[in-house]
N, CA, C and O of each residue as an XYZ file, in Angstrom:
328
protein
N     -21.373     24.475      9.597
C     -20.101     24.507      8.549
C     -20.404     22.839      7.865
O     -20.844     21.820      8.397
N     -19.904     23.159      6.345
C     -20.142     21.895      5.361
C     -18.805     21.558      4.931
O     -17.955     22.424      4.723
N     -18.580     20.211      4.780
C     -17.322     19.718      4.306
C     -17.802     18.858      3.040
O     -18.866     18.248      2.929
N     -16.769     18.958      2.124
C     -16.748     18.220      0.831
C     -15.376     17.600      1.025
O     -14.468     18.258      1.532
N     -15.192     16.211      0.587
C     -13.886     15.725      0.102
C     -13.974     15.376     -1.332
O     -15.020     14.924     -1.798
N     -12.958     15.559     -2.022
C     -12.623     15.067     -3.453
C     -12.070     13.772     -3.148
O     -10.902     13.592     -2.803
N     -13.145     12.669     -3.318
C     -12.591     11.347     -3.341
C     -11.724     10.857     -4.359
O     -11.076      9.823     -4.193
N     -11.665     11.600     -5.502
C     -10.864     11.398     -6.436
C      -9.406     11.584     -6.028
O      -8.526     10.772     -6.312
N      -9.196     12.806     -5.284
C      -7.798     13.232     -4.959
C      -7.520     12.408     -3.699
O      -6.378     12.007     -3.474
N      -8.438     12.173     -2.957
C      -7.825     11.636     -1.570
C      -7.092     10.348     -1.672
O      -7.491      9.440     -2.402
N      -6.115     10.273     -1.006
C      -5.061      9.012     -0.889
C      -5.145      8.326      0.165
O      -4.134      7.666      0.406
N      -6.016      8.231      0.918
C      -6.323      7.599      2.595
C      -5.428      7.758      3.280
O      -5.238      6.871      4.113
N      -4.620      8.756      3.262
C      -3.504      8.956      4.378
C      -4.359      8.943      6.019
O      -3.885      8.582      7.096
N      -5.406      9.341      5.797
C      -6.056      9.215      7.057
C      -5.896     10.252      8.045
O      -6.331     10.122      9.189
N      -5.211     11.405      7.591
C      -5.060     12.300      8.824
C      -6.470     13.137      9.312
O      -6.721     13.644     10.406
N      -7.076     13.094      8.386
C      -8.664     13.597      8.699
C      -9.118     12.728      9.853
O      -9.500     13.168     10.937
N      -9.037     11.410      9.501
C      -9.774     10.135     10.604
C      -9.036     10.623     12.075
O      -9.717     10.707     13.097
N      -7.706     10.908     12.071
C      -7.293     11.011     13.516
C      -7.437     12.065     14.038
O      -7.430     12.149     15.266
N      -7.612     13.191     13.204
C      -7.993     14.734     13.806
C      -9.566     14.932     13.929
O      -9.987     15.781     14.715
N     -10.346     14.254     13.257
C     -11.705     14.396     13.378
C     -12.527     12.996     13.299
O     -13.308     12.841     12.360
N     -12.370     12.034     14.216
C     -12.946     10.847     13.915
C     -14.486     10.857     14.088
O     -15.068      9.812     13.800
N     -15.123     11.777     14.469
C     -16.694     11.795     14.549
C     -17.158     12.499     13.051
O     -18.343     12.569     12.724
N     -16.313     12.883     12.405
C     -16.652     13.435     10.967
C     -16.157     12.791      9.830
O     -16.742     13.016      8.771
N     -14.815     11.734      9.836
C     -14.212     11.224      8.922
C     -14.223      9.859      9.407
O     -13.902      9.593     10.565
N     -14.571      9.006      8.587
C     -14.095      7.294      8.939
C     -13.689      6.763      7.641
O     -13.978      7.208      6.531
N     -12.825      5.533      8.003
C     -12.112      4.867      6.923
C     -12.815      3.407      6.939
O     -12.902      2.718      7.955
N     -13.274      3.060      5.740
C     -13.856      1.681      5.650
C     -13.109      0.851      4.956
O     -13.395      0.804      3.760
N     -12.161      0.114      5.346
C     -11.262     -0.777      4.967
C     -10.212     -0.235      4.827
O      -9.877      0.330      5.868
N      -9.357     -0.103      3.853
C      -8.078      0.669      3.678
C      -8.056      1.864      2.963
O      -7.116      2.656      3.030
N      -9.144      2.043      2.219
C      -9.262      3.017      1.279
C     -10.352      3.824      1.116
O     -10.244      4.907      0.542
N     -11.542      3.367      1.619
C     -12.856      3.935      1.522
C     -13.270      4.752      2.590
O     -13.595      4.283      3.681
N     -13.274      6.225      2.266
C     -13.128      7.346      3.354
C     -15.032      7.723      3.122
O     -15.676      7.775      2.074
N     -15.481      7.928      4.546
C     -16.677      8.222      4.143
C     -16.730      9.391      5.466
O     -15.980      9.302      6.439
N     -17.590     10.303      5.320
C     -17.671     11.554      6.312
C     -19.040     12.272      6.057
O     -19.718     12.259      5.030
N     -19.303     12.976      7.392
C     -20.466     13.677      7.464
C     -20.521     14.990      6.738
O     -19.762     15.851      7.182
N     -21.208     15.289      5.790
C     -21.146     16.720      5.141
C     -21.379     17.901      5.906
O     -20.757     18.934      5.658
N     -22.245     17.827      6.837
C     -22.759     18.960      7.537
C     -21.993     18.945      8.885
O     -22.532     18.198      9.702
N     -20.845     19.592      9.349
C     -20.327     19.282     10.519
C     -20.808     19.730     11.715
O     -21.004     20.935     11.873
N     -21.045     18.875     12.653
C     -21.648     19.468     14.086
C     -20.848     20.588     14.724
O     -19.627     20.458     14.819
N     -21.432     21.635     15.149
C     -20.681     22.912     15.612
C     -19.504     22.381     16.611
O     -18.402     22.857     16.338
N     -19.529     21.678     17.476
C     -18.293     21.154     18.281
C     -17.298     20.561     17.572
O     -16.139     20.646     17.978
N     -17.598     19.905     16.462
C     -16.428     19.437     15.577
C     -15.661     20.477     14.622
O     -14.841     19.987     13.847
N     -15.828     21.695     14.609
C     -15.495     22.716     13.647
C     -14.226     22.815     13.627
O     -13.685     22.953     12.529
N     -13.405     22.771     14.856
C     -12.167     23.491     15.171
C     -11.336     22.093     14.546
O     -10.499     22.231     13.654
N     -11.715     20.575     15.198
C     -11.014     19.538     14.587
C     -11.196     19.154     12.940
O     -10.290     18.527     12.392
N     -12.183     19.482     12.314
C     -12.533     19.657     11.049
C     -11.505     20.588     10.148
O     -11.000     20.169      9.107
N     -11.302     21.695     10.600
C     -10.713     22.793      9.942
C      -9.116     22.198     10.320
O      -8.318     22.408      9.406
N      -8.674     21.654     11.249
C      -7.509     21.047     11.573
C      -6.982     19.949     10.292
O      -5.912     19.893      9.686
N      -8.215     19.141     10.189
C      -7.916     18.136      9.511
C      -7.922     18.315      8.308
O      -7.304     17.485      7.642
N      -8.577     19.390      7.625
C      -8.452     20.092      6.056
C      -6.888     20.741      5.988
O      -6.319     20.904      4.909
N      -6.415     21.008      6.988
C      -5.168     22.014      6.837
C      -4.180     20.790      6.877
O      -3.082     20.958      6.348
N      -4.452     19.636      7.425
C      -3.462     18.447      7.564
C      -3.430     17.752      6.478
O      -2.452     17.019      6.330
N      -4.503     17.781      5.393
C      -4.863     16.707      4.262
C      -3.479     17.076      3.453
O      -3.190     18.201      3.047
N      -2.643     15.820      3.300
C      -1.462     16.174      2.281
C      -1.818     16.469      1.008
O      -1.137     17.219      0.309
N      -3.027     15.845      0.559
C      -3.325     16.259     -0.933
C      -4.539     17.322     -1.106
O      -5.071     17.554     -2.192
N      -4.868     17.877      0.004
C      -5.707     19.105     -0.015
C      -7.057     18.638     -0.868
O      -7.452     19.077     -1.948
N      -7.596     17.673     -0.085
C      -8.570     16.832     -0.637
C      -9.961     17.289      0.064
O     -11.037     16.772     -0.237
N      -9.827     18.257      0.976
C     -10.859     18.627      1.818
C     -11.356     19.945      1.812
O     -10.553     20.816      2.148
N     -12.449     20.275      1.520
C     -13.094     21.689      1.170
C     -14.000     22.159      2.625
O     -14.903     21.446      3.062
N     -13.718     23.064      3.072
C     -14.665     23.278      4.106
C     -15.098     24.827      3.946
O     -14.391     25.659      3.377
N     -16.473     25.127      4.578
C     -17.234     26.158      4.673
C     -18.549     26.322      4.973
O     -19.285     25.343      5.099
N     -18.901     27.334      5.092
C     -20.663     27.771      5.484
C     -21.389     27.122      4.391
O     -22.236     26.267      4.652
N     -21.118     27.467      3.172
C     -22.051     27.220      1.939
C     -21.302     26.113      0.971
O     -21.939     25.710     -0.003
N     -20.097     25.656      1.184
C     -19.489     24.587      0.383
C     -20.276     23.376      0.052
O     -20.968     22.707      0.819
N     -20.039     23.185     -1.337
C     -20.850     21.905     -1.792
C     -19.869     21.434     -3.085
O     -18.724     21.795     -3.356
N     -20.802     20.446     -3.803
C     -20.111     19.828     -4.789
C     -19.587     20.664     -5.819
O     -18.501     20.462     -6.361
N     -20.565     21.853     -6.158
C     -20.178     22.906     -7.115
C     -19.039     23.571     -6.731
O     -18.408     23.990     -7.702
N     -18.498     23.845     -5.551
C     -17.563     24.348     -5.167
C     -16.124     23.582     -5.350
O     -15.010     24.037     -5.607
N     -16.586     22.218     -5.114
C     -15.260     21.272     -5.520
C     -15.322     21.197     -6.759
O     -14.154     21.240     -7.146
N     -16.185     21.084     -7.857
C     -15.583     21.357     -9.221
C     -14.932     22.721     -9.514
O     -13.824     22.763    -10.049
N     -15.670     23.947     -9.137
C     -14.915     25.146     -9.363
C     -13.413     25.251     -8.683
O     -12.492     25.905     -9.173
N     -13.344     24.532     -7.538
C     -11.846     24.692     -7.082
C     -10.949     23.864     -8.176
O      -9.859     24.311     -8.532
N     -11.459     22.652     -8.680
C     -10.624     21.951     -9.669
C     -10.688     22.475    -10.974
O      -9.687     22.214    -11.640
N     -11.602     23.167    -11.574
C     -11.374     24.056    -12.746
C     -10.255     25.120    -12.483
O      -9.359     25.207    -13.322
N     -10.237     25.850    -11.497
C      -9.217     26.767    -11.219
C      -7.512     26.161    -11.255
O      -6.471     26.754    -11.541
N      -7.738     24.891    -10.879
C      -6.453     24.409    -11.286
C      -6.039     23.475    -12.456
O      -4.970     22.902    -12.666
N      -7.367     23.493    -13.253
C      -7.127     22.811    -14.725
C      -7.180     21.523    -14.510
O      -6.526     20.801    -15.263
N      -7.834     21.025    -13.616
C      -8.022     19.477    -13.254
C      -9.378     18.881    -13.899
O      -9.463     17.660    -14.030
N     -10.429     19.709    -14.300
C     -11.757     19.355    -14.749
C     -12.106     19.925    -16.100
O     -12.213     21.144    -16.229
N     -12.279     19.143    -17.066
C     -12.684     19.415    -18.337
C     -14.038     20.267    -18.423
O     -15.122     19.692    -18.322
N     -13.949     21.642    -18.612
C     -15.090     22.315    -18.640
C     -15.885     22.373    -19.666
O     -16.981     22.922    -19.549
N     -15.379     21.682    -21.143
C     -16.150     21.757    -22.106
C     -17.259     20.517    -22.436
O     -18.019     20.609    -23.400
């Protein structure tokens, strides 16, 4: 499973860090880093983290990538496609 975080949307509430600390990590108070390819044993934790994100900044899936993040935001009218 892959994970992508919209770092522009992320507000560093750190729910993901509490739920999946082997995948998500805060550096300082606001800089989130993460492992984009989720180890199989962390799948459940990452799914819970994505569901718990208060700003829905986490996308997960087998083929999810940056293009999916852009497509997701286009669907919300958040990215200028011109």
